[in-house]
Backbone and ligand atoms as CSV (ligand in chain L), in Angstrom:
chain,resi,resn,atom,element,x,y,z
A,1,UNK,N,N,94.588,-34.730,-147.496
A,1,UNK,CA,C,94.617,-33.836,-146.388
A,1,UNK,C,C,95.626,-32.681,-146.585
A,2,UNK,N,N,95.335,-31.407,-146.369
A,2,UNK,CA,C,96.384,-30.407,-146.521
A,2,UNK,C,C,97.525,-30.558,-145.594
A,3,UNK,N,N,98.744,-30.398,-146.104
A,3,UNK,CA,C,99.939,-30.559,-145.249
A,3,UNK,C,C,99.989,-29.522,-144.174
A,4,UNK,N,N,100.331,-29.919,-142.960
A,4,UNK,CA,C,100.460,-28.963,-141.848
A,4,UNK,C,C,101.593,-27.915,-142.164
A,5,UNK,N,N,101.387,-26.676,-141.855
A,5,UNK,CA,C,102.450,-25.728,-142.081
A,5,UNK,C,C,103.543,-25.854,-140.992
A,6,UNK,N,N,104.752,-25.623,-141.423
A,6,UNK,CA,C,105.886,-25.552,-140.543
A,6,UNK,C,C,105.677,-24.444,-139.515
A,7,UNK,N,N,106.094,-24.546,-138.301
A,7,UNK,CA,C,105.965,-23.469,-137.361
A,7,UNK,C,C,107.308,-22.858,-137.182
A,8,UNK,N,N,107.391,-21.577,-137.251
A,8,UNK,CA,C,108.735,-20.881,-137.132
A,8,UNK,C,C,108.559,-19.688,-136.190
A,9,UNK,N,N,109.367,-19.659,-135.194
A,9,UNK,CA,C,109.370,-18.514,-134.252
A,9,UNK,C,C,109.981,-17.341,-134.826
A,10,UNK,N,N,109.476,-16.145,-134.351
A,10,UNK,CA,C,110.072,-14.877,-134.893
A,10,UNK,C,C,110.051,-13.810,-133.839
A,11,UNK,N,N,111.081,-13.008,-133.731
A,11,UNK,CA,C,111.009,-11.793,-132.837
A,11,UNK,C,C,109.750,-10.947,-133.229
A,12,UNK,N,N,108.980,-10.717,-132.183
A,12,UNK,CA,C,107.659,-10.100,-132.504
A,12,UNK,C,C,107.697,-8.815,-133.210
A,13,UNK,N,N,108.742,-7.984,-132.892
A,13,UNK,CA,C,108.783,-6.645,-133.405
A,13,UNK,C,C,109.052,-6.699,-135.000
A,14,UNK,N,N,109.594,-7.835,-135.487
A,14,UNK,CA,C,109.840,-7.974,-136.921
A,14,UNK,C,C,108.464,-8.229,-137.671
A,15,UNK,N,N,107.434,-8.632,-136.876
A,15,UNK,CA,C,106.136,-8.791,-137.451
A,15,UNK,C,C,105.246,-7.555,-137.346
A,16,UNK,N,N,105.858,-6.478,-136.893
A,16,UNK,CA,C,105.129,-5.234,-136.805
A,16,UNK,C,C,104.410,-5.051,-135.410
A,17,UNK,N,N,104.659,-5.930,-134.543
A,17,UNK,CA,C,104.026,-5.814,-133.218
A,17,UNK,C,C,104.794,-4.763,-132.421
A,18,UNK,N,N,104.098,-3.826,-131.773
A,18,UNK,CA,C,104.791,-2.689,-131.113
A,18,UNK,C,C,105.212,-3.084,-129.789
A,19,UNK,N,N,106.251,-3.818,-129.609
A,19,UNK,CA,C,106.749,-4.321,-128.395
A,19,UNK,C,C,108.158,-3.866,-128.055
A,20,UNK,N,N,108.712,-2.945,-128.810
A,20,UNK,CA,C,110.071,-2.447,-128.510
A,20,UNK,C,C,110.092,-1.603,-127.288
A,21,UNK,N,N,111.294,-1.385,-126.755
A,21,UNK,CA,C,111.414,-0.567,-125.488
A,21,UNK,C,C,110.724,0.830,-125.632
A,22,UNK,N,N,110.662,1.376,-126.851
A,22,UNK,CA,C,110.117,2.664,-127.054
A,22,UNK,C,C,108.705,2.661,-127.548
A,23,UNK,N,N,108.079,1.487,-127.578
A,23,UNK,CA,C,106.689,1.257,-127.961
A,23,UNK,C,C,106.492,1.190,-129.481
A,24,UNK,N,N,107.696,1.024,-130.209
A,24,UNK,CA,C,107.587,0.918,-131.630
A,24,UNK,C,C,107.789,-0.485,-132.086
A,25,UNK,N,N,107.827,-0.683,-133.379
A,25,UNK,CA,C,108.143,-2.017,-133.985
A,25,UNK,C,C,109.265,-1.882,-135.042
A,26,UNK,N,N,109.645,-2.995,-135.581
A,26,UNK,CA,C,110.639,-3.032,-136.630
A,26,UNK,C,C,110.239,-3.901,-137.720
A,27,UNK,N,N,109.076,-3.645,-138.288
A,27,UNK,CA,C,108.556,-4.647,-139.302
A,27,UNK,C,C,109.387,-4.857,-140.522
A,28,UNK,N,N,109.571,-6.098,-140.896
A,28,UNK,CA,C,110.169,-6.467,-142.159
A,28,UNK,C,C,109.158,-7.213,-143.019
A,29,UNK,N,N,108.305,-6.471,-143.772
A,29,UNK,CA,C,107.229,-7.093,-144.483
A,29,UNK,C,C,107.711,-8.199,-145.393
A,30,UNK,N,N,108.909,-8.111,-145.937
A,30,UNK,CA,C,109.489,-9.059,-146.875
A,30,UNK,C,C,109.454,-10.505,-146.228
A,31,UNK,N,N,109.719,-10.632,-144.945
A,31,UNK,CA,C,109.746,-11.887,-144.276
A,31,UNK,C,C,108.418,-12.536,-144.386
A,32,UNK,N,N,107.389,-11.814,-143.941
A,32,UNK,CA,C,106.044,-12.350,-143.978
A,32,UNK,C,C,105.620,-12.752,-145.422
A,33,UNK,N,N,105.893,-11.815,-146.359
A,33,UNK,CA,C,105.499,-12.084,-147.726
A,33,UNK,C,C,106.241,-13.370,-148.260
A,34,UNK,N,N,107.469,-13.518,-147.958
A,34,UNK,CA,C,108.169,-14.675,-148.537
A,34,UNK,C,C,107.672,-16.010,-147.849
A,35,UNK,N,N,107.277,-15.962,-146.611
A,35,UNK,CA,C,106.934,-17.209,-145.875
A,35,UNK,C,C,105.494,-17.455,-145.593
A,36,UNK,N,N,104.589,-16.476,-145.876
A,36,UNK,CA,C,103.193,-16.681,-145.362
A,36,UNK,C,C,102.447,-17.893,-145.935
A,37,UNK,N,N,102.836,-18.272,-147.110
A,37,UNK,CA,C,102.062,-19.347,-147.659
A,37,UNK,C,C,102.563,-20.787,-147.208
A,38,UNK,N,N,103.785,-20.675,-146.645
A,38,UNK,CA,C,104.385,-22.028,-146.368
A,38,UNK,C,C,104.631,-22.214,-144.897
A,39,UNK,N,N,104.544,-21.178,-143.991
A,39,UNK,CA,C,104.904,-21.505,-142.619
A,39,UNK,C,C,103.879,-20.694,-141.742
A,40,UNK,N,N,103.786,-21.177,-140.481
A,40,UNK,CA,C,103.062,-20.406,-139.524
A,40,UNK,C,C,104.096,-19.691,-138.684
A,41,UNK,N,N,103.987,-18.391,-138.699
A,41,UNK,CA,C,105.046,-17.557,-137.866
A,41,UNK,C,C,104.524,-17.334,-136.486
A,42,UNK,N,N,105.322,-17.673,-135.464
A,42,UNK,CA,C,104.876,-17.569,-134.103
A,42,UNK,C,C,105.683,-16.449,-133.430
A,43,UNK,N,N,105.070,-15.279,-133.201
A,43,UNK,CA,C,105.748,-14.089,-132.653
A,43,UNK,C,C,106.070,-14.275,-131.153
A,44,UNK,N,N,107.334,-13.911,-130.803
A,44,UNK,CA,C,107.774,-14.050,-129.401
A,44,UNK,C,C,108.586,-12.737,-129.035
A,45,UNK,N,N,108.219,-12.056,-127.952
A,45,UNK,CA,C,109.065,-10.925,-127.465
A,45,UNK,C,C,109.486,-11.229,-126.150
A,46,UNK,N,N,110.804,-11.578,-125.964
A,46,UNK,CA,C,111.315,-11.875,-124.645
A,46,UNK,C,C,111.104,-10.742,-123.584
A,47,UNK,N,N,111.361,-9.581,-124.035
A,47,UNK,CA,C,111.362,-8.452,-123.032
A,47,UNK,C,C,109.929,-8.129,-122.613
A,48,UNK,N,N,108.949,-8.052,-123.513
A,48,UNK,CA,C,107.613,-7.852,-123.152
A,48,UNK,C,C,106.960,-9.105,-122.450
A,49,UNK,N,N,107.203,-10.260,-123.043
A,49,UNK,CA,C,106.546,-11.448,-122.509
A,49,UNK,C,C,107.166,-11.821,-121.093
A,50,UNK,N,N,108.291,-11.354,-120.759
A,50,UNK,CA,C,108.851,-11.694,-119.445
A,50,UNK,C,C,108.347,-10.565,-118.402
A,51,UNK,N,N,107.617,-9.646,-118.856
A,51,UNK,CA,C,107.038,-8.650,-117.944
A,51,UNK,C,C,107.743,-7.370,-117.807
A,52,UNK,N,N,108.702,-7.078,-118.703
A,52,UNK,CA,C,109.412,-5.838,-118.575
A,52,UNK,C,C,108.641,-4.632,-119.041
A,53,UNK,N,N,107.449,-4.789,-119.635
A,53,UNK,CA,C,106.573,-3.701,-119.980
A,53,UNK,C,C,106.934,-2.982,-121.298
A,54,UNK,N,N,105.983,-2.169,-121.687
A,54,UNK,CA,C,106.152,-1.251,-122.829
A,54,UNK,C,C,105.485,0.076,-122.490
A,55,UNK,N,N,106.261,1.185,-122.542
A,55,UNK,CA,C,107.676,1.300,-122.833
A,55,UNK,C,C,108.476,0.753,-121.679
A,56,UNK,N,N,109.761,0.592,-121.883
A,56,UNK,CA,C,110.656,0.206,-120.778
A,56,UNK,C,C,111.988,0.846,-121.130
A,57,UNK,N,N,112.841,0.944,-120.098
A,57,UNK,CA,C,114.162,1.599,-120.410
A,57,UNK,C,C,114.979,0.693,-121.272
A,58,UNK,N,N,115.818,1.331,-122.204
A,58,UNK,CA,C,116.621,0.461,-123.080
A,58,UNK,C,C,117.724,-0.252,-122.330
A,59,UNK,N,N,118.046,-1.431,-122.765
A,59,UNK,CA,C,119.084,-2.296,-122.047
A,59,UNK,C,C,120.253,-2.612,-122.899
A,60,UNK,N,N,121.296,-3.103,-122.415
A,60,UNK,CA,C,122.462,-3.505,-123.184
A,60,UNK,C,C,123.145,-4.718,-122.516
A,61,UNK,N,N,123.980,-5.352,-123.209
A,61,UNK,CA,C,124.789,-6.462,-122.735
A,61,UNK,C,C,125.999,-6.045,-122.043
A,62,UNK,N,N,126.262,-6.478,-120.880
A,62,UNK,CA,C,127.481,-6.022,-120.130
A,62,UNK,C,C,128.252,-7.279,-119.653
A,63,UNK,N,N,129.547,-7.237,-119.703
A,63,UNK,CA,C,130.378,-8.273,-119.139
A,63,UNK,C,C,130.311,-8.169,-117.532
A,64,UNK,N,N,130.560,-9.322,-116.883
A,64,UNK,CA,C,130.679,-9.348,-115.440
A,64,UNK,C,C,131.341,-10.566,-115.053
A,65,UNK,N,N,131.693,-10.611,-113.694
A,65,UNK,CA,C,132.389,-11.749,-113.246
A,65,UNK,C,C,131.384,-13.024,-113.277
A,66,UNK,N,N,130.087,-12.723,-113.421
A,66,UNK,CA,C,129.056,-13.802,-113.510
A,66,UNK,C,C,128.624,-14.064,-114.895
A,67,UNK,N,N,129.491,-13.699,-115.913
A,67,UNK,CA,C,129.055,-13.881,-117.258
A,67,UNK,C,C,128.406,-12.641,-117.850
A,68,UNK,N,N,127.898,-12.790,-119.032
A,68,UNK,CA,C,127.219,-11.646,-119.645
A,68,UNK,C,C,125.915,-11.409,-119.028
A,69,UNK,N,N,125.643,-10.102,-118.755
A,69,UNK,CA,C,124.355,-9.657,-118.061
A,69,UNK,C,C,123.575,-8.727,-119.024
A,70,UNK,N,N,122.307,-8.716,-118.758
A,70,UNK,CA,C,121.467,-7.670,-119.496
A,70,UNK,C,C,121.123,-6.633,-118.495
A,71,UNK,N,N,121.551,-5.365,-118.770
A,71,UNK,CA,C,121.394,-4.308,-117.761
A,71,UNK,C,C,120.755,-3.066,-118.409
A,72,UNK,N,N,119.949,-2.398,-117.620
A,72,UNK,CA,C,119.335,-1.129,-118.011
A,72,UNK,C,C,120.411,-0.097,-118.147
A,73,UNK,N,N,120.338,0.561,-119.349
A,73,UNK,CA,C,121.278,1.658,-119.647
A,73,UNK,C,C,120.913,2.824,-118.736
A,74,UNK,N,N,121.870,3.324,-118.023
A,74,UNK,CA,C,121.616,4.508,-117.166
A,74,UNK,C,C,121.672,4.154,-115.723
A,75,UNK,N,N,120.818,3.207,-115.213
A,75,UNK,CA,C,120.843,2.895,-113.805
A,75,UNK,C,C,121.505,1.599,-113.457
A,76,UNK,N,N,121.794,0.809,-114.487
A,76,UNK,CA,C,122.595,-0.462,-114.246
A,76,UNK,C,C,121.726,-1.602,-113.685
A,77,UNK,N,N,120.391,-1.342,-113.593
A,77,UNK,CA,C,119.567,-2.410,-113.023
A,77,UNK,C,C,119.759,-3.732,-113.861
A,78,UNK,N,N,119.847,-4.830,-113.166
A,78,UNK,CA,C,120.145,-6.108,-113.836
A,78,UNK,C,C,118.897,-6.847,-114.084
A,79,UNK,N,N,118.554,-7.088,-115.332
A,79,UNK,CA,C,117.305,-7.769,-115.661
A,79,UNK,C,C,117.545,-9.214,-116.152
A,80,UNK,N,N,118.745,-9.662,-115.984
A,80,UNK,CA,C,119.209,-11.003,-116.446
A,80,UNK,C,C,118.332,-12.149,-115.903
A,81,UNK,N,N,118.090,-12.044,-114.554
A,81,UNK,CA,C,117.298,-13.267,-113.960
A,81,UNK,C,C,115.852,-13.216,-114.418
A,82,UNK,N,N,115.278,-12.044,-114.493
A,82,UNK,CA,C,113.891,-11.981,-114.991
A,82,UNK,C,C,113.778,-12.633,-116.315
A,83,UNK,N,N,114.614,-12.178,-117.215
A,83,UNK,CA,C,114.618,-12.768,-118.582
A,83,UNK,C,C,114.899,-14.251,-118.586
A,84,UNK,N,N,115.967,-14.622,-117.778
A,84,UNK,CA,C,116.339,-16.039,-117.832
A,84,UNK,C,C,115.292,-17.016,-117.294
A,85,UNK,N,N,114.515,-16.546,-116.249
A,85,UNK,CA,C,113.471,-17.372,-115.765
A,85,UNK,C,C,112.359,-17.596,-116.818
A,86,UNK,N,N,112.005,-16.502,-117.495
A,86,UNK,CA,C,111.006,-16.586,-118.532
A,86,UNK,C,C,111.494,-17.462,-119.669
A,87,UNK,N,N,112.770,-17.279,-120.036
A,87,UNK,CA,C,113.299,-18.060,-121.199
A,87,UNK,C,C,113.198,-19.539,-121.007
A,88,UNK,N,N,113.428,-19.994,-119.822
A,88,UNK,CA,C,113.304,-21.474,-119.576
A,88,UNK,C,C,111.944,-22.004,-119.819
A,89,UNK,N,N,110.907,-21.185,-119.319
A,89,UNK,CA,C,109.585,-21.631,-119.529
A,89,UNK,C,C,109.199,-21.571,-121.060
A,90,UNK,N,N,109.613,-20.481,-121.690
A,90,UNK,CA,C,109.254,-20.277,-123.090
A,90,UNK,C,C,109.946,-21.278,-123.969
A,91,UNK,N,N,111.142,-21.656,-123.745
A,91,UNK,CA,C,111.750,-22.749,-124.522
A,91,UNK,C,C,111.031,-24.044,-124.473
A,92,UNK,N,N,110.476,-24.401,-123.323
A,92,UNK,CA,C,109.712,-25.573,-123.115
A,92,UNK,C,C,108.413,-25.501,-124.017
A,93,UNK,N,N,107.800,-24.278,-124.007
A,93,UNK,CA,C,106.598,-24.088,-124.790
A,93,UNK,C,C,106.883,-24.198,-126.342
A,94,UNK,N,N,108.003,-23.594,-126.683
A,94,UNK,CA,C,108.338,-23.668,-128.161
A,94,UNK,C,C,108.700,-25.082,-128.555
A,95,UNK,N,N,109.238,-25.826,-127.620
A,95,UNK,CA,C,109.624,-27.243,-127.978
A,95,UNK,C,C,108.291,-28.007,-128.138
A,96,UNK,N,N,107.371,-27.731,-127.184
A,96,UNK,CA,C,106.029,-28.515,-127.335
A,96,UNK,C,C,105.307,-28.049,-128.560
A,97,UNK,N,N,105.424,-26.834,-128.934
A,97,UNK,CA,C,104.761,-26.306,-130.126
A,97,UNK,C,C,105.395,-26.881,-131.427
A,98,UNK,N,N,106.589,-27.351,-131.301
A,98,UNK,CA,C,107.316,-27.994,-132.425
A,98,UNK,C,C,107.790,-27.063,-133.410
A,99,UNK,N,N,108.417,-25.926,-132.937
A,99,UNK,CA,C,108.943,-24.960,-133.893
A,99,UNK,C,C,110.192,-25.537,-134.623
A,100,UNK,N,N,110.256,-25.197,-135.871
A,100,UNK,CA,C,111.341,-25.791,-136.689
A,100,UNK,C,C,112.580,-24.867,-136.836
A,101,UNK,N,N,112.339,-23.556,-136.567
A,101,UNK,CA,C,113.323,-22.561,-136.813
A,101,UNK,C,C,112.986,-21.322,-136.041
A,102,UNK,N,N,113.961,-20.383,-136.026
A,102,UNK,CA,C,113.668,-19.049,-135.323
A,102,UNK,C,C,114.345,-17.929,-136.104
A,103,UNK,N,N,113.568,-16.841,-136.304
A,103,UNK,CA,C,114.072,-15.607,-136.988
A,103,UNK,C,C,114.253,-14.590,-135.933
A,104,UNK,N,N,115.430,-14.115,-135.742
A,104,UNK,CA,C,115.748,-13.170,-134.701
A,104,UNK,C,C,115.952,-11.706,-135.181
A,105,UNK,N,N,115.624,-10.788,-134.265
A,105,UNK,CA,C,115.887,-9.363,-134.541
A,105,UNK,C,C,117.351,-9.067,-134.207
A,106,UNK,N,N,118.052,-8.598,-135.209
A,106,UNK,CA,C,119.537,-8.371,-135.006
A,106,UNK,C,C,119.757,-7.240,-133.983
A,107,UNK,N,N,120.969,-7.364,-133.347
A,107,UNK,CA,C,121.533,-6.271,-132.482
A,107,UNK,C,C,120.827,-6.134,-131.138
A,108,UNK,N,N,119.767,-6.947,-130.883
A,108,UNK,CA,C,119.000,-6.706,-129.584
A,108,UNK,C,C,119.764,-7.475,-128.484
A,109,UNK,N,N,119.866,-6.949,-127.207
A,109,UNK,CA,C,120.481,-7.644,-126.127
A,109,UNK,C,C,119.691,-8.909,-125.762
A,110,UNK,N,N,118.439,-9.047,-126.238
A,110,UNK,CA,C,117.669,-10.223,-125.922
A,110,UNK,C,C,117.696,-11.148,-127.222
A,111,UNK,N,N,117.410,-10.557,-128.393
A,111,UNK,CA,C,117.174,-11.394,-129.513
A,111,UNK,C,C,118.373,-11.500,-130.508
A,112,UNK,N,N,119.351,-10.662,-130.428
A,112,UNK,CA,C,120.367,-10.631,-131.382
A,112,UNK,C,C,121.160,-12.022,-131.456
A,113,UNK,N,N,121.268,-12.459,-132.777
A,113,UNK,CA,C,121.867,-13.805,-132.836
A,113,UNK,C,C,123.393,-13.766,-132.825
A,114,UNK,N,N,123.970,-12.652,-133.333
A,114,UNK,CA,C,125.376,-12.495,-133.412
A,114,UNK,C,C,125.754,-11.064,-133.476
A,115,UNK,N,N,126.967,-10.719,-133.075
A,115,UNK,CA,C,127.400,-9.371,-133.233
A,115,UNK,C,C,126.740,-8.261,-132.500
A,116,UNK,N,N,126.110,-8.632,-131.298
A,116,UNK,CA,C,125.435,-7.631,-130.508
A,116,UNK,C,C,126.509,-6.858,-129.739
A,117,UNK,N,N,126.392,-5.574,-129.640
A,117,UNK,CA,C,127.329,-4.766,-128.972
A,117,UNK,C,C,127.479,-5.133,-127.493
A,118,UNK,N,N,128.708,-5.368,-127.092
A,118,UNK,CA,C,128.930,-5.730,-125.646
A,118,UNK,C,C,129.624,-4.629,-124.950
A,119,UNK,N,N,129.349,-4.352,-123.688
A,119,UNK,CA,C,129.937,-3.247,-122.973
A,119,UNK,C,C,130.599,-3.823,-121.694
A,120,UNK,N,N,131.588,-3.028,-121.216
A,120,UNK,CA,C,132.190,-3.302,-119.892
A,120,UNK,C,C,131.282,-2.714,-118.845
A,121,UNK,N,N,131.482,-3.096,-117.615
A,121,UNK,CA,C,130.603,-2.523,-116.560
A,121,UNK,C,C,130.685,-1.045,-116.461
A,122,UNK,N,N,131.916,-0.455,-116.968
A,122,UNK,CA,C,131.978,1.001,-116.873
A,122,UNK,C,C,131.367,1.692,-118.082
A,123,UNK,N,N,130.806,0.876,-118.999
A,123,UNK,CA,C,130.125,1.509,-120.103
A,123,UNK,C,C,131.005,1.600,-121.347
A,124,UNK,N,N,132.195,0.970,-121.359
A,124,UNK,CA,C,133.049,1.078,-122.525
A,124,UNK,C,C,132.601,0.038,-123.572
A,125,UNK,N,N,132.433,0.437,-124.792
A,125,UNK,CA,C,132.070,-0.605,-125.853
A,125,UNK,C,C,133.208,-1.582,-126.045
A,126,UNK,N,N,132.911,-2.845,-126.059
A,126,UNK,CA,C,133.921,-3.911,-126.273
A,126,UNK,C,C,133.721,-4.446,-127.724
A,127,UNK,N,N,132.814,-3.774,-128.449
A,127,UNK,CA,C,132.614,-4.219,-129.873
A,127,UNK,C,C,131.472,-5.183,-130.040
A,128,UNK,N,N,131.217,-5.463,-131.294
A,128,UNK,CA,C,130.042,-6.376,-131.567
A,128,UNK,C,C,130.371,-7.873,-131.325
A,129,UNK,N,N,130.429,-8.215,-130.063
A,129,UNK,CA,C,130.983,-9.603,-129.731
A,129,UNK,C,C,129.915,-10.391,-128.931
A,130,UNK,N,N,128.730,-9.791,-128.743
A,130,UNK,CA,C,127.796,-10.501,-127.885
A,130,UNK,C,C,126.658,-11.257,-128.620
A,131,UNK,N,N,125.909,-12.037,-127.825
A,131,UNK,CA,C,124.734,-12.669,-128.377
A,131,UNK,C,C,123.593,-12.442,-127.408
A,132,UNK,N,N,122.420,-12.107,-127.894
A,132,UNK,CA,C,121.255,-11.809,-127.090
A,132,UNK,C,C,120.962,-13.036,-126.076
A,133,UNK,N,N,120.455,-12.666,-124.954
A,133,UNK,CA,C,120.210,-13.633,-123.925
A,133,UNK,C,C,119.309,-14.708,-124.410
A,134,UNK,N,N,118.217,-14.396,-125.073
A,134,UNK,CA,C,117.247,-15.358,-125.526
A,134,UNK,C,C,117.781,-16.149,-126.692
A,135,UNK,N,N,118.414,-15.504,-127.606
A,135,UNK,CA,C,118.985,-16.174,-128.837
A,135,UNK,C,C,120.053,-17.214,-128.270
A,136,UNK,N,N,120.891,-16.750,-127.390
A,136,UNK,CA,C,121.910,-17.639,-126.893
A,136,UNK,C,C,121.337,-18.919,-126.209
A,137,UNK,N,N,120.266,-18.723,-125.459
A,137,UNK,CA,C,119.658,-19.891,-124.722
A,137,UNK,C,C,118.958,-20.791,-125.758
A,138,UNK,N,N,118.347,-20.219,-126.735
A,138,UNK,CA,C,117.636,-21.101,-127.754
A,138,UNK,C,C,118.632,-21.921,-128.539
A,139,UNK,N,N,119.729,-21.264,-128.884
A,139,UNK,CA,C,120.753,-21.983,-129.722
A,139,UNK,C,C,121.380,-23.118,-128.833
A,140,UNK,N,N,121.642,-22.827,-127.553
A,140,UNK,CA,C,122.178,-23.853,-126.653
A,140,UNK,C,C,121.164,-25.005,-126.501
A,141,UNK,N,N,119.894,-24.706,-126.353
A,141,UNK,CA,C,118.906,-25.734,-126.139
A,141,UNK,C,C,118.623,-26.568,-127.484
A,142,UNK,N,N,118.570,-25.901,-128.561
A,142,UNK,CA,C,118.332,-26.529,-129.889
A,142,UNK,C,C,119.446,-26.306,-130.872
A,143,UNK,N,N,120.604,-26.962,-130.594
A,143,UNK,CA,C,121.772,-26.699,-131.435
A,143,UNK,C,C,121.588,-26.986,-132.937
A,144,UNK,N,N,120.673,-27.894,-133.226
A,144,UNK,CA,C,120.411,-28.295,-134.686
A,144,UNK,C,C,119.435,-27.310,-135.363
A,145,UNK,N,N,118.848,-26.461,-134.567
A,145,UNK,CA,C,117.724,-25.730,-135.165
A,145,UNK,C,C,118.283,-24.654,-136.185
A,146,UNK,N,N,117.528,-24.441,-137.310
A,146,UNK,CA,C,117.938,-23.409,-138.226
A,146,UNK,C,C,117.527,-21.999,-137.616
A,147,UNK,N,N,118.504,-21.174,-137.553
A,147,UNK,CA,C,118.292,-19.769,-136.928
A,147,UNK,C,C,118.896,-18.717,-137.897
A,148,UNK,N,N,118.237,-17.565,-137.920
A,148,UNK,CA,C,118.737,-16.495,-138.756
A,148,UNK,C,C,118.271,-15.184,-138.226
A,149,UNK,N,N,118.722,-14.075,-138.856
A,149,UNK,CA,C,118.237,-12.716,-138.492
A,149,UNK,C,C,117.597,-12.076,-139.728
A,150,UNK,N,N,116.941,-10.959,-139.491
A,150,UNK,CA,C,116.231,-10.268,-140.635
A,150,UNK,C,C,117.118,-9.881,-141.768
A,151,UNK,N,N,118.446,-9.619,-141.394
A,151,UNK,CA,C,119.344,-9.263,-142.466
A,151,UNK,C,C,119.708,-10.397,-143.384
A,152,UNK,N,N,119.401,-11.651,-142.909
A,152,UNK,CA,C,119.735,-12.816,-143.774
A,152,UNK,C,C,118.666,-13.009,-144.889
A,153,UNK,N,N,117.652,-12.252,-144.895
A,153,UNK,CA,C,116.577,-12.424,-145.933
A,153,UNK,C,C,117.004,-11.504,-147.125
A,154,UNK,N,N,116.581,-11.910,-148.359
A,154,UNK,CA,C,115.668,-12.916,-148.707
A,154,UNK,C,C,116.296,-14.342,-148.798
A,155,UNK,N,N,117.660,-14.378,-148.740
A,155,UNK,CA,C,118.312,-15.701,-148.915
A,155,UNK,C,C,117.840,-16.745,-147.868
A,156,UNK,N,N,117.572,-16.343,-146.649
A,156,UNK,CA,C,117.279,-17.326,-145.603
A,156,UNK,C,C,115.887,-18.016,-145.903
A,157,UNK,N,N,115.032,-17.411,-146.661
A,157,UNK,CA,C,113.661,-17.955,-146.821
A,157,UNK,C,C,113.774,-19.434,-147.390
A,158,UNK,N,N,114.549,-19.624,-148.376
A,158,UNK,CA,C,114.624,-20.909,-148.974
A,158,UNK,C,C,115.087,-21.949,-148.033
A,159,UNK,N,N,116.131,-21.592,-147.190
A,159,UNK,CA,C,116.673,-22.506,-146.166
A,159,UNK,C,C,115.550,-22.869,-145.185
A,160,UNK,N,N,114.764,-21.871,-144.782
A,160,UNK,CA,C,113.768,-22.150,-143.737
A,160,UNK,C,C,112.675,-23.049,-144.204
A,161,UNK,N,N,112.215,-22.848,-145.419
A,161,UNK,CA,C,111.061,-23.736,-145.890
A,161,UNK,C,C,111.555,-25.093,-146.275
A,162,UNK,N,N,112.888,-25.335,-146.385
A,162,UNK,CA,C,113.413,-26.656,-146.680
A,162,UNK,C,C,113.376,-27.463,-145.389
A,163,UNK,N,N,113.170,-26.858,-144.249
A,163,UNK,CA,C,113.187,-27.546,-142.926
A,163,UNK,C,C,112.228,-28.743,-142.929
L,1,SF4,S1,S,114.179,-7.359,-130.392
L,1,SF4,FE1,FE,113.231,-9.035,-129.246
L,1,SF4,S2,S,113.038,-8.312,-127.165
L,1,SF4,FE2,FE,113.376,-6.551,-128.516
L,1,SF4,S3,S,111.296,-5.812,-129.053
L,1,SF4,FE3,FE,111.963,-7.205,-130.681
L,1,SF4,S4,S,111.137,-9.142,-130.074
L,1,SF4,FE4,FE,111.104,-7.822,-128.234
């Protein structure tokens, strides 16, 4: 019987799906090419899948007395709760689907795994100190899971298929 392929989650825009705030994508064909024979890639877009729409206003991570928030640049609208509610449901689905790893889009306030630019409430950059809301929640929920960003390829491919 053929061996079942590993299931690996991936930020959908990296697969070429046009789900970014501006209606574009950020495809990295190398990821698909390196993994397509060995794994099933499951695309996930926290911002689109939580109902924020395409196109949508760009957002950023901001500090606050209630912890890090995801806010619309320009009008300060707080989208943290919308995203957080969806994230809880999605993490349950991913667990049930049995994903073994996740490949994140770097620098996104939702998907960035590390070094996402963080801002003060007044809009001052505090440097690349943040982690995207979805990435942070996934890592908290599945601390043993292998996670990486597109910049970790091609090296990350070997690690992922060893899962
Ligand atoms: S970085 Fe994440 S939230 Fe942003 S478009 Fe890509 S998949 Fe969607």
